[in-house]
C-alpha positions in Angstrom: 0.0 0.0 0.0 2.8 2.4 0.6 2.9 5.8 2.2 -0.4 7.7 2.7 -0.4 11.2 1.1 -2.3 14.2 2.4 -5.4 13.7 0.2 -5.7 10.0 1.3 -5.3 11.0 5.0 -8.0 13.7 4.5 -10.4 11.2 3.0 -9.8 8.6 5.7 -10.2 11.2 8.4 -13.4 12.5 6.9 -14.8 9.0 6.5 -14.0 8.0 10.1 -15.5 11.3 11.3 -18.7 10.6 9.3 -18.9 7.0 10.7 -18.3 8.1 14.3 -20.8 11.0 14.2 -23.6 9.3 12.3 -23.5 5.7 13.6 -25.5 6.6 16.8 -28.5 7.2 14.4 -28.6 3.5 13.9 -29.1 2.7 17.5 -30.9 5.6 19.1 -32.2 8.0 16.5 -34.3 10.3 18.7 -31.6 10.7 21.4 -29.1 11.4 18.6 -31.2 14.2 17.1 -31.7 15.6 20.6 -28.0 15.5 21.3 -27.3 17.3 18.0 -29.9 19.9 19.0 -28.2 20.4 22.4 -24.8 20.8 20.6 -26.1 23.8 18.6 -28.3 25.3 21.4 -26.2 28.5 22.1 -24.4 31.0 19.9 -21.1 30.3 21.7 -21.2 26.7 20.7 -21.9 27.6 17.1 -18.9 30.1 17.2 -16.7 27.4 18.7 -17.6 24.9 15.9 -17.0 27.7 13.3 -13.5 28.5 14.7 -12.6 24.8 14.9 -13.7 24.3 11.3 -11.9 27.4 10.1 -8.6 26.6 11.8 -8.7 23.0 10.6 -9.5 24.0 7.0 -6.9 26.8 7.0 -4.1 24.5 8.4 -4.9 21.9 5.7 -5.0 24.6 3.0 -1.6 25.9 4.1 -0.1 22.4 4.0 -0.7 22.2 0.2 -1.9 19.3 -1.9 0.3 19.8 -5.0 -0.5 20.8 -8.5 -2.1 17.6 -9.8 -5.7 17.4 -11.0 -6.7 15.2 -8.0 -5.4 17.9 -5.7 -7.9 20.5 -6.8 -11.1 19.0 -5.3 -9.8 18.9 -1.7 -8.7 22.5 -2.1 -12.2 23.6 -3.1 -13.8 21.6 -0.4 -11.5 23.1 2.2 -12.2 26.7 0.9 -15.9 25.9 1.3 -15.4 24.6 4.9 -13.3 27.7 5.7 -16.1 29.9 4.4 -18.8 28.1 6.3 -16.7 28.2 9.5 -16.1 31.9 9.1 -19.8 32.5 8.5 -20.7 30.4 11.6 -18.4 32.5 13.6 -19.8 35.8 12.4 -23.5 34.9 11.9 -23.9 32.5 14.8 -27.5 33.5 15.6 -28.6 32.8 12.0 -26.8 29.4 11.9 -28.3 28.4 15.3 -31.9 29.1 14.3 -31.4 27.5 10.9 -29.8 24.3 12.2 -32.2 24.0 15.1 -35.2 24.3 12.7 -33.8 21.5 10.6 -33.2 19.2 13.6 -36.7 20.1 14.9 -38.1 19.1 11.5 -36.2 15.8 11.6 -37.5 15.1 15.1 -41.1 15.9 14.3 -41.6 14.7 10.7 -39.3 11.6 10.3 -40.0 8.2 11.9 -37.3 6.2 13.7 -37.0 3.9 10.7 -36.3 6.8 8.3 -33.7 8.2 10.7 -32.1 4.8 10.9 -32.0 4.5 7.1 -30.3 8.0 7.0 -27.8 6.6 9.5 -27.2 3.6 7.3 -26.7 5.8 4.3 -24.3 8.1 6.2 -22.2 5.3 7.6 -22.0 3.8 4.1 -20.8 7.1 2.7 -18.2 7.2 5.5 -17.0 3.6 4.7 -16.8 4.6 1.0 -14.7 7.7 1.9 -12.3 5.4 3.9 -12.2 3.0 0.9 -11.3 5.9 -1.4 -8.6 7.1 0.9 -7.0 3.7 1.3 -7.2 2.2 -2.2 -8.1 4.7 -4.8 -6.3 8.0 -4.2 
């Protein structure tokens, strides 16, 4: 398999993060939605998430991915993450109301079975990202 480059490490890290954060939907969908709602309950938590996203994206952008064609897509994704993180820091009240409204809709309108299927889909995407990072990129 050889040495893992930065793009592979990024894909593996994103896949593991998706798997770890979405797998609770498989076992306790309502409690997971309520935990997500509690995570975004205050403006300071939204700002903290925005700062973490921005710092992580900026540090990865500064490390460089090279000039190849496959190095362009992580750069655009990271610029998007940096922009969202900055907007979460500046417009935290908007993001809090927006995200809470989405989670409230999930809680009220979707059944446990639908939330579990969303968890299965999300974990499958995470496994696919890990696969891409290990064997394709």
